[in-house]
N, CA, C and O of each residue as an XYZ file, in Angstrom:
736
protein
N     -65.966   -110.821     50.369
C     -66.488   -109.578     50.900
C     -67.651   -109.083     50.082
O     -68.373   -108.182     50.508
N     -67.847   -109.667     48.897
C     -68.976   -109.261     48.085
C     -68.697   -108.039     47.239
O     -69.573   -107.610     46.489
N     -67.492   -107.453     47.332
C     -67.180   -106.273     46.531
C     -66.840   -106.700     45.114
O     -66.238   -107.753     44.903
N     -67.225   -105.883     44.143
C     -66.857   -106.153     42.760
C     -65.562   -105.399     42.442
O     -65.232   -104.405     43.089
N     -64.855   -105.878     41.459
C     -63.609   -105.212     41.082
C     -63.661   -104.809     39.620
O     -64.394   -105.396     38.825
N     -62.888   -103.821     39.283
C     -62.813   -103.333     37.899
C     -61.342   -103.263     37.491
O     -60.480   -103.001     38.329
N     -61.049   -103.495     36.210
C     -59.656   -103.425     35.761
C     -59.109   -102.009     35.876
O     -59.839   -101.032     35.708
N     -57.823   -101.910     36.163
C     -57.132   -100.623     36.162
C     -56.173   -100.623     34.989
O     -56.036   -101.633     34.298
N     -55.513    -99.511     34.759
C     -54.618    -99.405     33.607
C     -53.426   -100.334     33.727
O     -52.803   -100.655     32.714
N     -53.090   -100.770     34.910
C     -51.948   -101.668     35.072
C     -52.342   -103.118     34.859
O     -51.494   -104.005     34.965
N     -53.602   -103.380     34.562
C     -54.041   -104.742     34.325
C     -54.415   -105.470     35.604
O     -54.782   -106.644     35.546
N     -54.334   -104.820     36.748
C     -54.752   -105.426     38.012
C     -56.174   -104.968     38.281
O     -56.756   -104.219     37.497
N     -56.711   -105.409     39.363
C     -58.071   -104.999     39.673
C     -58.096   -104.164     40.934
O     -57.274   -104.346     41.832
N     -59.023   -103.270     40.993
C     -59.213   -102.416     42.167
C     -60.688   -102.469     42.526
O     -61.533   -102.682     41.656
N     -61.002   -102.278     43.796
C     -62.417   -102.299     44.180
C     -63.190   -101.232     43.412
O     -62.709   -100.115     43.219
N     -64.422   -101.603     42.968
C     -65.275   -100.637     42.281
C     -65.614    -99.524     43.258
O     -65.911    -99.776     44.426
N     -65.568    -98.315     42.779
C     -65.898    -97.183     43.620
C     -64.730    -96.744     44.486
O     -64.897    -95.875     45.341
N     -63.545    -97.324     44.285
C     -62.389    -96.917     45.076
C     -62.022    -95.485     44.726
O     -62.206    -95.042     43.592
N     -61.508    -94.776     45.699
C     -61.112    -93.388     45.476
C     -59.951    -93.349     44.484
O     -59.048    -94.184     44.531
N     -59.992    -92.381     43.603
C     -58.892    -92.222     42.648
C     -57.942    -91.175     43.183
O     -58.345    -90.252     43.890
N     -56.682    -91.327     42.840
C     -55.700    -90.343     43.293
C     -55.653    -89.215     42.285
O     -55.865    -89.441     41.093
N     -55.380    -88.003     42.741
C     -55.302    -86.878     41.809
C     -54.095    -87.063     40.878
O     -53.128    -87.743     41.222
N     -54.172    -86.459     39.723
C     -53.074    -86.549     38.750
C     -51.794    -86.041     39.392
O     -51.797    -85.045     40.115
N     -50.714    -86.733     39.119
C     -49.420    -86.336     39.680
C     -48.987    -85.000     39.080
O     -49.229    -84.715     37.908
N     -48.354    -84.209     39.901
C     -47.826    -82.938     39.438
C     -46.488    -83.176     38.749
O     -45.737    -84.065     39.149
N     -46.187    -82.406     37.737
C     -44.921    -82.528     37.024
C     -43.812    -81.922     37.862
O     -43.938    -80.802     38.358
N     -42.729    -82.661     38.017
C     -41.561    -82.182     38.751
C     -40.548    -81.660     37.734
O     -39.951    -82.458     37.012
N     -40.337    -80.338     37.657
C     -39.424    -79.778     36.659
C     -37.960    -80.173     36.894
O     -37.125    -79.986     36.008
N     -37.644    -80.707     38.057
C     -36.256    -81.119     38.320
C     -36.050    -82.613     38.099
O     -34.937    -83.117     38.248
N     -37.118    -83.318     37.746
C     -37.031    -84.767     37.562
C     -36.219    -85.105     36.310
O     -36.119    -84.297     35.386
N     -35.656    -86.282     36.294
C     -34.901    -86.781     35.148
C     -35.631    -87.981     34.580
O     -35.952    -88.924     35.303
N     -35.891    -87.943     33.290
C     -36.511    -89.071     32.618
C     -35.390    -89.958     32.082
O     -34.515    -89.492     31.352
N     -35.423    -91.226     32.448
C     -34.450    -92.184     31.932
C     -35.176    -93.108     30.983
O     -36.256    -93.612     31.291
N     -34.571    -93.332     29.813
C     -35.194    -94.132     28.782
C     -34.151    -95.063     28.194
O     -33.013    -94.650     27.969
N     -34.509    -96.282     27.948
C     -33.603    -97.238     27.310
C     -34.348    -97.919     26.175
O     -35.545    -98.190     26.271
N     -33.626    -98.187     25.106
C     -34.215    -98.871     23.967
C     -33.337   -100.059     23.647
O     -32.180    -99.892     23.262
N     -33.864   -101.237     23.800
C     -33.104   -102.436     23.499
C     -33.329   -102.862     22.066
O     -34.458   -102.847     21.576
N     -32.263   -103.239     21.398
C     -32.384   -103.728     20.033
C     -31.324   -104.772     19.773
O     -30.248   -104.747     20.370
N     -31.626   -105.660     18.907
C     -30.683   -106.694     18.509
C     -29.957   -106.201     17.267
O     -30.593   -105.717     16.330
N     -28.660   -106.317     17.248
C     -27.892   -105.877     16.086
C     -28.243   -106.703     14.861
O     -27.903   -106.324     13.740
N     -28.904   -107.803     15.057
C     -29.289   -108.630     13.931
C     -28.077   -109.260     13.271
O     -28.139   -109.670     12.112
N     -26.975   -109.339     14.005
C     -25.735   -109.894     13.471
C     -25.330   -109.189     12.191
O     -24.826   -109.833     11.270
N     -25.537   -107.887     12.111
C     -25.168   -107.152     10.912
C     -24.419   -105.881     11.286
O     -25.010   -104.912     11.762
N     -23.119   -105.902     11.065
C     -22.275   -104.737     11.338
C     -21.874   -104.041     10.047
O     -20.811   -103.423      9.980
N     -22.699   -104.133      9.042
C     -22.464   -103.485      7.756
C     -23.382   -102.264      7.684
O     -24.598   -102.422      7.577
N     -22.826   -101.052      7.740
C     -23.693    -99.874      7.764
C     -24.529    -99.684      6.506
O     -25.558    -99.010      6.553
N     -24.117   -100.258      5.391
C     -24.893   -100.112      4.153
C     -26.108   -101.023      4.113
O     -27.090   -100.712      3.439
N     -26.057   -102.146      4.826
C     -27.162   -103.110      4.751
C     -27.829   -103.383      6.098
O     -28.712   -104.235      6.187
N     -27.420   -102.675      7.138
C     -28.012   -102.884      8.464
C     -29.525   -102.691      8.378
O     -29.998   -101.795      7.678
N     -30.284   -103.526      9.086
C     -31.726   -103.566      8.896
C     -32.525   -102.407      9.486
O     -33.641   -102.150      9.033
N     -31.993   -101.705     10.475
C     -32.765   -100.612     11.063
C     -31.821    -99.576     11.666
O     -30.658    -99.879     11.933
N     -32.313    -98.357     11.883
C     -31.450    -97.296     12.399
C     -31.018    -97.484     13.845
O     -30.111    -96.798     14.316
N     -31.656    -98.406     14.552
C     -31.313    -98.598     15.953
C     -30.024    -99.376     16.144
O     -29.514    -99.457     17.261
N     -29.486    -99.952     15.072
C     -28.226   -100.679     15.191
C     -27.032    -99.732     15.246
O     -25.903   -100.176     15.454
N     -27.262    -98.444     15.065
C     -26.150    -97.489     15.105
C     -25.340    -97.595     16.390
O     -24.129    -97.371     16.378
N     -25.986    -97.929     17.485
C     -25.272    -98.064     18.748
C     -24.163    -99.107     18.630
O     -23.153    -99.014     19.328
N     -24.339   -100.095     17.759
C     -23.312   -101.109     17.526
C     -22.322   -100.669     16.445
O     -21.170   -101.103     16.444
N     -22.767    -99.814     15.530
C     -21.924    -99.393     14.413
C     -20.977    -98.247     14.778
O     -19.854    -98.196     14.276
N     -21.411    -97.330     15.640
C     -20.574    -96.168     15.983
C     -19.188    -96.539     16.506
O     -18.219    -95.874     16.138
N     -19.044    -97.564     17.342
C     -17.686    -97.901     17.804
C     -16.779    -98.455     16.699
O     -15.555    -98.392     16.822
N     -17.355    -98.991     15.633
C     -16.558    -99.603     14.570
C     -16.272    -98.659     13.405
O     -15.242    -98.787     12.744
N     -17.172    -97.713     13.148
C     -17.055    -96.878     11.949
C     -17.099    -95.394     12.291
O     -18.027    -94.923     12.949
N     -16.082    -94.662     11.835
C     -16.157    -93.206     11.878
C     -16.991    -92.751     10.693
O     -17.157    -93.473      9.710
N     -17.512    -91.537     10.810
C     -18.339    -90.967      9.756
C     -17.627    -89.773      9.127
O     -16.703    -89.210      9.715
N     -18.058    -89.400      7.947
C     -17.458    -88.238      7.288
C     -17.697    -86.977      8.105
O     -16.815    -86.126      8.222
N     -18.885    -86.865      8.666
C     -19.285    -85.702      9.456
C     -19.857    -86.233     10.761
O     -20.376    -87.349     10.799
N     -19.771    -85.459     11.820
C     -20.249    -85.894     13.129
C     -21.330    -84.949     13.633
O     -21.331    -83.760     13.311
N     -22.253    -85.493     14.431
C     -23.222    -84.687     15.177
C     -22.671    -84.460     16.575
O     -22.219    -85.408     17.218
N     -22.698    -83.227     17.057
C     -22.338    -82.964     18.441
C     -23.533    -83.329     19.320
O     -24.638    -83.497     18.806
N     -23.336    -83.453     20.629
C     -24.475    -83.765     21.505
C     -25.613    -82.749     21.413
O     -26.767    -83.089     21.679
N     -25.301    -81.511     21.042
C     -26.360    -80.506     20.916
C     -26.918    -80.409     19.492
O     -27.645    -79.470     19.170
N     -26.572    -81.390     18.638
C     -27.184    -81.477     17.315
C     -26.522    -80.689     16.209
O     -27.082    -80.572     15.119
N     -25.363    -80.154     16.457
C     -24.654    -79.407     15.414
C     -23.733    -80.356     14.642
O     -23.287    -81.375     15.170
N     -23.460    -80.008     13.397
C     -22.539    -80.794     12.584
C     -21.121    -80.301     12.791
O     -20.877    -79.099     12.894
N     -20.178    -81.251     12.853
C     -18.777    -80.898     13.005
C     -17.933    -81.879     12.200
O     -18.401    -82.972     11.881
N     -16.704    -81.513     11.867
C     -15.842    -82.413     11.107
C     -15.548    -83.707     11.858
O     -15.448    -83.723     13.085
N     -15.414    -84.788     11.098
C     -14.904    -86.041     11.642
C     -13.865    -86.554     10.651
O     -12.699    -86.178     10.773
N     -14.214    -87.378      9.692
C     -13.243    -87.797      8.675
C     -13.048    -86.703      7.624
O     -11.974    -86.594      7.031
N     -14.065    -85.908      7.398
C     -13.950    -84.757      6.510
C     -13.587    -83.539      7.358
O     -14.264    -83.233      8.339
N     -12.519    -82.852      6.974
C     -12.118    -81.631      7.703
C     -13.088    -80.495      7.459
O     -13.335    -79.666      8.336
N     -13.641    -80.469      6.240
C     -14.558    -79.382      5.880
C     -15.435    -79.834      4.721
O     -15.139    -80.819      4.045
N     -16.518    -79.095      4.505
C     -17.404    -79.358      3.384
C     -18.015    -78.041      2.940
O     -18.256    -77.142      3.746
N     -18.260    -77.947      1.628
C     -18.777    -76.723      1.033
C     -19.744    -77.071     -0.082
O     -19.472    -77.948     -0.901
N     -20.884    -76.374     -0.111
C     -21.794    -76.492     -1.244
C     -21.331    -75.540     -2.339
O     -20.934    -74.408     -2.061
N     -21.386    -76.006     -3.586
C     -21.001    -75.203     -4.747
C     -22.069    -75.349     -5.825
O     -23.014    -76.123     -5.672
N     -21.917    -74.611     -6.902
C     -22.798    -74.710     -8.062
C     -24.270    -74.615     -7.645
O     -25.072    -75.497     -7.953
N     -24.605    -73.546     -6.949
C     -25.984    -73.294     -6.489
C     -26.550    -74.450     -5.665
O     -27.745    -74.738     -5.727
N     -25.680    -75.112     -4.889
C     -26.116    -76.184     -4.002
C     -26.191    -77.546     -4.656
O     -26.621    -78.504     -4.014
N     -25.788    -77.669     -5.912
C     -25.885    -78.960     -6.609
C     -24.601    -79.778     -6.522
O     -24.510    -80.862     -7.099
N     -23.621    -79.263     -5.808
C     -22.364    -79.989     -5.578
C     -21.996    -79.814     -4.111
O     -22.024    -78.705     -3.578
N     -21.653    -80.925     -3.469
C     -21.124    -80.880     -2.106
C     -19.694    -81.400     -2.180
O     -19.458    -82.539     -2.581
N     -18.746    -80.561     -1.791
C     -17.341    -80.953     -1.844
C     -16.802    -81.094     -0.429
O     -17.000    -80.216      0.411
N     -16.119    -82.207     -0.171
C     -15.538    -82.486      1.139
C     -14.027    -82.598      1.022
O     -13.503    -83.158      0.059
N     -13.339    -82.057      2.014
C     -11.883    -82.215      2.142
C     -11.658    -83.207      3.274
O     -12.071    -82.973      4.410
N     -10.996    -84.323      2.954
C     -10.767    -85.374      3.943
C      -9.523    -85.093      4.775
O      -8.603    -84.409      4.328
N      -9.510    -85.625      5.983
C      -8.326    -85.562      6.842
C      -7.229    -86.417      6.212
O      -7.511    -87.468      5.636
N      -6.010    -85.977      6.319
C      -4.900    -86.783      5.805
C      -4.397    -87.708      6.910
O      -4.558    -87.423      8.097
N      -3.791    -88.810      6.504
C      -3.178    -89.729      7.456
C      -4.133    -90.674      8.162
O      -3.732    -91.334      9.121
N      -5.383    -90.764      7.721
C      -6.357    -91.652      8.359
C      -6.247    -93.039      7.729
O      -6.195    -93.175      6.507
N      -6.213    -94.061      8.576
C      -6.200    -95.435      8.078
C      -7.327    -96.227      8.717
O      -7.796    -95.912      9.811
N      -7.749    -97.264      8.005
C      -8.762    -98.181      8.504
C      -8.085    -99.212      9.407
O      -6.858    -99.284      9.470
N      -8.892   -100.002     10.099
C      -8.358   -101.035     10.998
C      -7.427   -102.010     10.289
O      -6.517   -102.560     10.908
N      -7.648   -102.227      8.995
C      -6.821   -103.167      8.243
C      -5.603   -102.505      7.593
O      -4.869   -103.156      6.850
N      -5.388   -101.224      7.867
C      -4.227   -100.513      7.342
C      -4.467    -99.774      6.038
O      -3.614    -98.985      5.629
N      -5.593    -99.994      5.367
C      -5.903    -99.272      4.135
C      -6.071    -97.784      4.448
O      -6.506    -97.417      5.539
N      -5.727    -96.940      3.489
C      -5.825    -95.491      3.676
C      -7.213    -94.979      3.321
O      -7.858    -95.463      2.391
N      -7.654    -93.987      4.086
C      -8.873    -93.275      3.725
C      -8.502    -92.279      2.635
O      -7.698    -91.373      2.853
N      -9.092    -92.455      1.468
C      -8.869    -91.557      0.340
C     -10.218    -91.199     -0.270
O     -11.249    -91.772      0.083
N     -10.190    -90.246     -1.186
C     -11.410    -89.885     -1.904
C     -11.939    -91.078     -2.686
O     -13.151    -91.247     -2.819
N     -11.037    -91.906     -3.205
C     -11.463    -93.103     -3.941
C     -12.189    -94.080     -3.004
O     -13.154    -94.723     -3.417
N     -11.739    -94.198     -1.754
C     -12.417    -95.066     -0.780
C     -13.826    -94.550     -0.492
O     -14.765    -95.338     -0.377
N     -13.974    -93.241     -0.378
C     -15.300    -92.650     -0.148
C     -16.198    -92.927     -1.354
O     -17.368    -93.275     -1.196
N     -15.649    -92.772     -2.553
C     -16.411    -93.039     -3.780
C     -16.871    -94.500     -3.818
O     -18.025    -94.768     -4.151
N     -15.999    -95.437     -3.485
C     -16.364    -96.859     -3.469
C     -17.472    -97.138     -2.454
O     -18.386    -97.916     -2.729
N     -17.392    -96.504     -1.280
C     -18.443    -96.663     -0.270
C     -19.778    -96.153     -0.803
O     -20.810    -96.805     -0.646
N     -19.745    -94.975     -1.440
C     -20.974    -94.413     -2.000
C     -21.564    -95.344     -3.053
O     -22.760    -95.636     -3.025
N     -20.733    -95.810     -3.978
C     -21.237    -96.658     -5.061
C     -21.866    -97.930     -4.513
O     -22.897    -98.376     -5.017
N     -21.261    -98.519     -3.490
C     -21.840    -99.727     -2.892
C     -23.163    -99.405     -2.196
O     -24.143   -100.131     -2.359
N     -23.192    -98.313     -1.418
C     -24.421    -97.945     -0.698
C     -25.552    -97.599     -1.662
O     -26.722    -97.816     -1.347
N     -25.219    -97.070     -2.816
C     -26.224    -96.650     -3.795
C     -26.723    -97.820     -4.650
O     -27.865    -97.800     -5.111
N     -25.875    -98.845     -4.869
C     -26.251    -99.874     -5.836
C     -26.403   -101.280     -5.270
O     -27.020   -102.123     -5.920
N     -25.871   -101.566     -4.096
C     -25.956   -102.925     -3.562
C     -27.421   -103.326     -3.411
O     -28.237   -102.543     -2.927
N     -27.746   -104.533     -3.822
C     -29.144   -104.977     -3.776
C     -29.714   -105.005     -2.361
O     -30.929   -104.900     -2.189
N     -28.860   -105.145     -1.342
C     -29.328   -105.191      0.047
C     -29.184   -103.850      0.771
O     -29.463   -103.761      1.967
N     -28.756   -102.816      0.060
C     -28.536   -101.521      0.708
C     -29.832   -100.944      1.266
O     -30.873   -100.958      0.608
N     -29.746   -100.439      2.486
C     -30.884    -99.757      3.114
C     -30.696    -98.241      3.064
O     -31.445    -97.497      3.697
N     -29.691    -97.784      2.306
C     -29.376    -96.361      2.233
C     -29.752    -95.715      0.906
O     -29.512    -94.523      0.718
N     -30.323    -96.456      0.004
C     -30.632    -95.927     -1.331
C     -31.505    -94.673     -1.267
O     -31.254    -93.710     -1.991
N     -32.510    -94.677     -0.422
C     -33.397    -93.508     -0.317
C     -32.640    -92.300      0.224
O     -32.863    -91.178     -0.232
N     -31.748    -92.514      1.190
C     -30.962    -91.413      1.750
C     -30.076    -90.768      0.682
O     -29.817    -89.566      0.726
N     -29.620    -91.561     -0.261
C     -28.674    -91.089     -1.279
C     -29.338    -90.817     -2.626
O     -28.645    -90.657     -3.630
N     -30.650    -90.763     -2.663
C     -31.373    -90.594     -3.927
C     -30.995    -89.319     -4.671
O     -30.982    -89.312     -5.902
N     -30.692    -88.253     -3.960
C     -30.363    -86.984     -4.629
C     -28.929    -86.952     -5.174
O     -28.570    -86.038     -5.917
N     -28.111    -87.946     -4.808
C     -26.725    -87.975     -5.273
C     -26.665    -88.748     -6.587
O     -26.996    -89.932     -6.643
N     -26.235    -88.055     -7.645
C     -26.131    -88.661     -8.960
C     -24.833    -89.456     -9.075
O     -24.820    -90.573     -9.593
N     -23.742    -88.868     -8.586
C     -22.441    -89.534     -8.651
C     -21.499    -88.898     -7.637
O     -21.772    -87.834     -7.081
N     -20.379    -89.587     -7.417
C     -19.332    -89.061     -6.541
C     -18.028    -89.125     -7.316
O     -17.715    -90.135     -7.947
N     -17.270    -88.034     -7.261
C     -15.969    -87.966     -7.930
C     -14.864    -87.878     -6.897
O     -14.988    -87.180     -5.891
N     -13.780    -88.596     -7.158
C     -12.549    -88.440     -6.379
C     -11.723    -87.389     -7.128
O     -11.011    -87.710     -8.079
N     -11.828    -86.134     -6.688
C     -11.169    -85.021     -7.376
C      -9.655    -85.164     -7.275
O      -8.942    -85.025     -8.269
N      -9.177    -85.438     -6.084
C      -7.783    -85.772     -5.832
C      -7.775    -86.707     -4.628
O      -8.836    -87.153     -4.192
N      -6.614    -87.010     -4.090
C      -6.547    -88.018     -3.031
C      -7.426    -87.695     -1.827
O      -7.948    -88.609     -1.189
N      -7.600    -86.413     -1.505
C      -8.339    -86.044     -0.299
C      -9.540    -85.130     -0.555
O     -10.066    -84.525      0.379
N      -9.976    -85.028     -1.810
C     -11.134    -84.196     -2.131
C     -12.199    -85.055     -2.800
O     -11.942    -85.737     -3.792
N     -13.394    -85.003     -2.235
C     -14.532    -85.776     -2.728
C     -15.610    -84.805     -3.182
O     -15.899    -83.825     -2.496
N     -16.206    -85.078     -4.338
C     -17.281    -84.230     -4.852
C     -18.545    -85.076     -5.031
O     -18.560    -86.031     -5.807
N     -19.609    -84.708     -4.299
C     -20.924    -85.325     -4.455
C     -21.701    -84.472     -5.451
O     -21.955    -83.297     -5.189
N     -22.078    -85.045     -6.585
C     -22.857    -84.360     -7.618
C     -24.327    -84.687     -7.398
O     -24.720    -85.854     -7.375
N     -25.131    -83.645     -7.238
C     -26.530    -83.806     -6.829
C     -27.497    -83.474     -7.960
O     -27.200    -82.635     -8.811
N     -28.633    -84.122     -7.968
C     -29.661    -83.838     -8.966
C     -30.365    -82.514     -8.672
O     -30.916    -81.888     -9.578
N     -30.346    -82.099     -7.438
C     -30.958    -80.844     -6.987
C     -30.292    -80.484     -5.660
O     -29.712    -81.354     -5.011
N     -30.363    -79.228     -5.248
C     -29.784    -78.886     -3.943
C     -30.336    -79.791     -2.842
O     -31.537    -80.053     -2.777
N     -29.440    -80.258     -1.984
C     -29.817    -81.184     -0.909
C     -29.112    -80.756      0.366
O     -28.086    -81.323      0.743
N     -29.662    -79.768      1.014
C     -29.072    -79.233      2.240
C     -28.977    -80.237      3.371
O     -28.210    -80.029      4.311
N     -29.736    -81.318      3.304
C     -29.709    -82.322      4.364
C     -28.576    -83.338      4.185
O     -28.349    -84.157      5.076
N     -27.867    -83.305      3.067
C     -26.844    -84.313      2.813
C     -25.750    -84.342      3.884
O     -25.362    -85.436      4.294
N     -25.230    -83.203      4.361
C     -24.227    -83.298      5.434
C     -24.743    -84.048      6.663
O     -23.994    -84.806      7.278
N     -26.000    -83.849      7.025
C     -26.561    -84.578      8.172
C     -26.653    -86.072      7.869
O     -26.439    -86.889      8.764
N     -26.963    -86.440      6.646
C     -27.002    -87.862      6.271
C     -25.600    -88.471      6.326
O     -25.440    -89.649      6.645
N     -24.593    -87.662      6.015
C     -23.210    -88.144      6.067
C     -22.687    -88.201      7.503
O     -21.574    -88.668      7.742
N     -23.478    -87.733      8.444
C     -23.156    -87.862      9.868
C     -23.822    -89.103     10.452
O     -23.746    -89.359     11.654
N     -24.475    -89.865      9.582
C     -25.147    -91.100     10.003
C     -24.579    -92.255      9.174
O     -23.437    -92.180      8.723
N     -25.349    -93.308      8.970
C     -24.830    -94.504      8.300
C     -24.330    -94.231      6.884
O     -23.393    -94.890      6.433
N     -24.926    -93.281      6.173
C     -24.478    -92.972      4.808
C     -23.056    -92.412      4.791
O     -22.394    -92.428      3.753
N     -22.594    -91.925      5.919
C     -21.237    -91.380      6.008
C     -20.263    -92.286      6.728
O     -19.099    -91.924      6.901
N     -20.715    -93.464      7.156
C     -19.803    -94.423      7.805
C     -18.917    -95.042      6.734
O     -19.410    -95.574      5.739
N     -17.618    -94.970      6.944
C     -16.675    -95.437      5.935
C     -16.149    -96.829      6.264
O     -15.657    -97.092      7.362
N     -16.270    -97.713      5.271
C     -15.779    -99.084      5.347
C     -14.477    -99.150      4.562
O     -14.348    -98.509      3.519
N     -13.524    -99.910      5.046
C     -12.265   -100.086      4.325
C     -12.546   -100.543      2.897
O     -13.360   -101.443      2.690
N     -11.881    -99.934      1.903
C     -12.105   -100.378      0.524
C     -11.706   -101.838      0.306
O     -12.274   -102.509     -0.556
N     -10.747   -102.331      1.068
C     -10.362   -103.735      0.985
C     -11.480   -104.614      1.534
O     -11.802   -105.648      0.950
N     -12.065   -104.211      2.638
C     -13.127   -104.993      3.287
C     -14.424   -104.981      2.491
O     -15.253   -105.873      2.665
N     -14.622   -103.988      1.618
C     -15.841   -103.949      0.809
C     -15.979   -105.188     -0.063
O     -17.077   -105.515     -0.513
N     -14.875   -105.874     -0.300
C     -14.892   -107.085     -1.126
C     -15.261   -108.332     -0.309
O     -15.542   -109.385     -0.881
N     -15.262   -108.215      1.014
C     -15.537   -109.366      1.886
C     -17.025   -109.672      1.927
O     -17.859   -108.771      2.014
N     -17.341   -110.950      1.862
C     -18.746   -111.343      1.953
C     -19.215   -111.447      3.397
O     -20.414   -111.549      3.653
N     -18.273   -111.423      4.350
C     -18.648   -111.539      5.764
C     -18.518   -110.212      6.508
O     -18.321   -110.195      7.723
N     -18.628   -109.107      5.781
C     -18.506   -107.786      6.381
C     -19.561   -107.560      7.468
O     -19.319   -106.822      8.423
N     -20.717   -108.186      7.327
C     -21.770   -108.017      8.325
C     -21.369   -108.585      9.679
O     -21.937   -108.198     10.700
N     -20.404   -109.492      9.705
C     -19.930   -110.079     10.962
C     -18.536   -109.613     11.361
O     -18.132   -109.769     12.513
N     -17.804   -109.043     10.413
C     -16.427   -108.605     10.669
C     -16.238   -107.175     10.171
O     -15.722   -106.966      9.073
N     -16.647   -106.195     10.964
C     -16.554   -104.797     10.511
C     -15.101   -104.342     10.403
O     -14.249   -104.715     11.210
N     -14.848   -103.530      9.387
C     -13.512   -102.944      9.209
C     -13.716   -101.465      8.910
O     -13.838   -101.054      7.756
N     -13.749   -100.683      9.977
C     -13.942    -99.236      9.838
C     -12.625    -98.516      9.951
O     -12.582    -97.289      9.860
C-alpha cells in the first residue's frame, strides 16, 4: 500500500499518521490485580533465604514472634506481648506457653535466643543488617526474652514480624539441610 509504519509502545507497528486514542479515564471502581513470581531458590531457612520475596514460601512453615495484620498493625503471634524498657534500649517479650515446633521441641526464651544468635552470626545470614541494633538477647526465664539494644529501635517489633522473628526449632538449628527441610 506504500504506507510507512512506526513502532508503538507494544513493539508492534502502526501506520504513520494513524489517529491516537485519547488517554483512558481512571475507573475508581476498578480492581488492580498484581502477581509476583519468584523461585524459593530451594531455601526454606529464614535466616539465610536469598531475598524477601521467598516469604510466601516461609510463612506456612514458620510462625513469627509478632504478626502484621492485613491493615499493617502489629499483633501478638508467638509473643503474647512486648514492651520497651530502659528508655527504649530494651525490648522485652512474653512468649505464649505450650507452643511446640513441628519436631516436638518447645518454644522457650532459650530457643528465641538461639535463633537470634544464629541470625546475627551465621556467615550466610541475610538478617545481620536487620539485627544490627541488637547487642544481645537474654532468656530471662522460660517465657521471657530480653533484646538488649545499642540504641532505641522502635522498628524492631516490625522486624520481628518478618523473617527476623521466624522461629526455627532449636533442634533443627543443628541440621545442615534446614534449607530443604524446614522445622517451624
